[in-house]
N, C-alpha and C positions, 0 to 999 in steps of 0.2 A: 501494500500499499504506498504510497508515495503520499507525502507531507507538503501541504500547501503552506507558503509563507508568505506575509504580506506587512503593512507597513505596523500592524498592530503588535506584531512581533518585539519590535524595539523598544512597545512602550514598558517596560521592566517599573514595579513596583517599589515605592519605596520611600523618605524623607524629602519628597521632591515631589512639584506638581508640572504636569507635561502640559506644553501649550506650541501651535502653530503660529510662526510672525512670518513675513513679506518680505522679503527686504533683496534688493540689488534683479528684483524680477523673477525672483523666486519662493517657494514655500518651504521656510524650513522651523523643523520639529526641533525642542528646547526642554531640555528637565529643568527646573529651577529652583531654588529657598536663598530665603532670608530675604534679610534690604541692608540697606549701604553703599557702598561705592561696590559700584560693578568689576568682577573679574569672570571674564570667556576662557570659556575650557574645551577645547581644538583637539580631537583626536587624533590618532594614527590609524594606517591601515595595517590587517585585514579587520578594523573595528570600526566601534559605534562610541554614541555621548556614553553608554556603562562606563567606560572605560575611565572615568572620571567617580565613582562611585562612593570613594572612601573621601572623598578632596569635598564634593558637593555639602552633604552635612557638617563638617569639620569648619569651613568656610564660615557658614550661614552662624551659626554658633558662634564665630568671632567678631560678627558685624557685618559680614561682606553679602553681597548678592551673589549668588554662587550660579553662571550660565553654564550648562552644559550641551552644545550642539550638537545636532550632526551634520556632517560639514557635506556640502551638494554631494548627491546622487548615492549617498550611506545612509539607513536607518530607516526612518520615517523622513525625512526630508526629500523634495522632488528629485526624482530621477531625471532630469534635463538632457538633450540631447546632444548639448552642447554644453561650453562655458566651464571647462574644465583646463582651463590655462590659467597658469599664475598671478595673469591679471585680475580675471574674475574672480578667481576661487578669493585671491588680497581684499578683490572688495566685498565681498561677501561679508566677509571678517570686518569692515568698518561700516558694511552699510546694514549689520546687526547691532551693531554698538549704536547708531541713530535710533533705527528705528525700536531698539528697547529705550529706547531714550534718555540715553545716556550723550555726553559730550567728547565722554574717552573713556576710555579702561583696560587695568591691566588683562593681558591675554597671558594663560600660559599655553603652550603648545606641545604637543606629543609625534615624533616619528613627522608623519606629511603635516599635522598640525605647527609643529616646529617651523617646518617650513614655511608655512602660510604665514607664520608668526613674524619670522624673520623679512618675508617679502613686502607683509603689512607696514612692519615698522620704517623699511624702507621709502614706500611708496606713500607712506600717510604717517608719519612721525607723532603728527599735533591729536591723531585717533587715540596712539596707544601711552599710557601711562608709564607702562612698564613692559616688562615682554619678561616671560621663563619659557627657559626653552629643554624638553625632556628627551633624550634619544633620537637627536638630530645635528647635524650639521648647518652649517652655513649652506644656502646653494653653492655658493661658488666654492668654497671647499668639496664639498660633495664632488662637484664636477670637475675637479682639479685631481681630486683623488681617482677620482674612476681614472685618469689617462694616464696618473705616473705612480701607483702602484699594483699594478695586476697581481700580485701574489695577495694583496693584501683587501682593499676596498672590494674592486673589480672583481676576486672572485667570493668575497662575500655580498655581492651586488648580484651574482647570477638568475638574482629572480627578476630582477629589473630587464633582463637582458630577454628571460624568456616572456615576459610582461608584453615583448613588443609585438611578438607573435600573433598573426589574426588568430578570432577564436578563442585566442588562450581562458578567457574567461569561464570558457565551460570548462576547463580542466580543470579548475579556481573550484566547481560549485560540483563537479564530478562527485560520486560516491559519497555523497551527505557531504559535501563542502571539505572532503578529510584533508584537503589542501592547505585549506587554515591550518587545521590541527598541525599537520607538519614544520609550517612556518613559523608557526608559535611557538612550538616543542623546542624546533631549533633557536629563535631569537631567544627566550626567555633563559632566567638565571637556574643552578642547578635546584638551586631551595626552592623556588615558587613551582617552579613545573614538575613538583611532588607531592603537592598542595593538593588538598579536592577545590578551594578555590581557584586556582590555575585550571583544573577540570571543569568549573561549573561556567566560570569567563570565556572558555573555548568553546565551550558547547554554546552559549547564548551568540559567538562572532560565525560560529559556522552556520546557526539557525539565520543570523540576521544579513549573511551574505546572498543569502538564498531568495531573498525577499526579489521580484522580478528587479530586470536591469540591475539590480546594485553591484553585480558582478564585475559587469563591463564600463557603468560610471566610474566603480573605485580604479579600473585601471587604468581611466582614460586622462584621469590627472600623470600616470608616470608616462605615457604613451605622448603628452603634448613637449616637454623638453627635449628630445629625441626626436622626434617629427619637426621640430622648429629650431634645433641647435645651428643649423646651417643659416638660417634665415633672418631675413628684417626684425621680427620677432624676436626670436631668440637672441640678435646680436642688443635688441633695445632691452631686453631685458639681462641683461650682463651688465654692460652700461648703469642701466638705474640702481641694481645693486651694487654696482662697487661702489656708490658716494655711501662714507659710512654714516650710519642715523645717531641721531643725540639720545635715542631710546634707550633710559638704563636697562640693563637686560644679563638676567642670570641664569647660566648653561647648566647644568647636572646631566651628569652621563655615567651609566652604569661602567664598571671595570670590565664585565665580563660580555657585553653588548657586541653579539656576532652580525649585526644586521646591518649597525652603522657604529664603524668600531673608533675607536677611543680619539686614535690617531688621526681621526679623518675629521672631527669634531673640536678639537684641541686646535686654535689658531683661529675660529670663529671671532672672536675679540677682535682680530684687525678690523672687521665692518663695522665697529661698533666705539662712538668717541665719546660717548657719555659712559656711567658709571656701570663698570664689566666685571664679571665676578664668574669663575670657572671652576668646579668641585668634580670630581672622579669620586663616585660612589663602591667602595668597595663591595664583593660578591654580587653586584645587583649586573641584571643581564639587560635588556631591552625596552623594558617595562617598567618604570622607575615606580611609579607611582604607587604600582600596585605590588610589585616584590615588596617596598619600603615604606608603607604608607603614611607611617607615623613622622620619617624622617623627611619626607617629601612634602608634608604636612606643616611642618616645623618652616622647613626652608623657604616653601612659600608666605608663609604668614611673614617670617623675619626679614623679607623682602618688601612684600607692600608695606608694610609697618614703618621700613625704611623710607617707603615713597607718600607714606600717607600727606 
């Protein structure tokens, strides 16, 4: 018997409220809790907003408005036929801030969400009050590492090359999205992946990626850089990102991250001329906010308190 998945698959219950908002021409699903200065939480691949289940109530209790969003094409947000270029997705971030009634917000991004955080901070620095990046490198650091570190980051990024193949989205969802479980097992730190929490979360991600069109849309954001690398849009993207941003940035990275190697992410600070901190987390893999939630919560609170 085939299980059917739809947007309701992403609506997990908890100490938050779900709603839908229109921003930048699309409808986005958000889960939010608390009142106060807004903290916008951006997940990575192959995940959804529930990546931040340990941070939403913590931030709400500390006097912040925590908002976790399903990115364009993910979870219960719109699966648009286009709009997966970095310009549009960065504008999604700032559009959400405006629609949610804020002039600016602190942004916390993991993996793809971290890349979008870097892009939004570069393109729209007046909208980003502060930035925290987990498990991601600045896009230009990532790009350089793919070229100069073939035995390291290029090998670790074999999945990105596979994503360029036609119809690879069907391989992701085949056999009950087994590929999602394989990737997350490979990238997770050794302690977390032995827990019931890991198994529960992976099961949720496998279900959500099987929502119709979600797998295709999720891959489009990773296909855009390869398609446009030599074109005008790609060159313009590089030029814009080369301008250092004034947005204060905290970068936290797992020492055991096998998806984005620590040596790839280190050095991202060259693109920030505001306050910048880089910290490596021992024993942590690619999912810091889930593998070491107490540490990440404390670090986010420290960074937010400094910028209040």
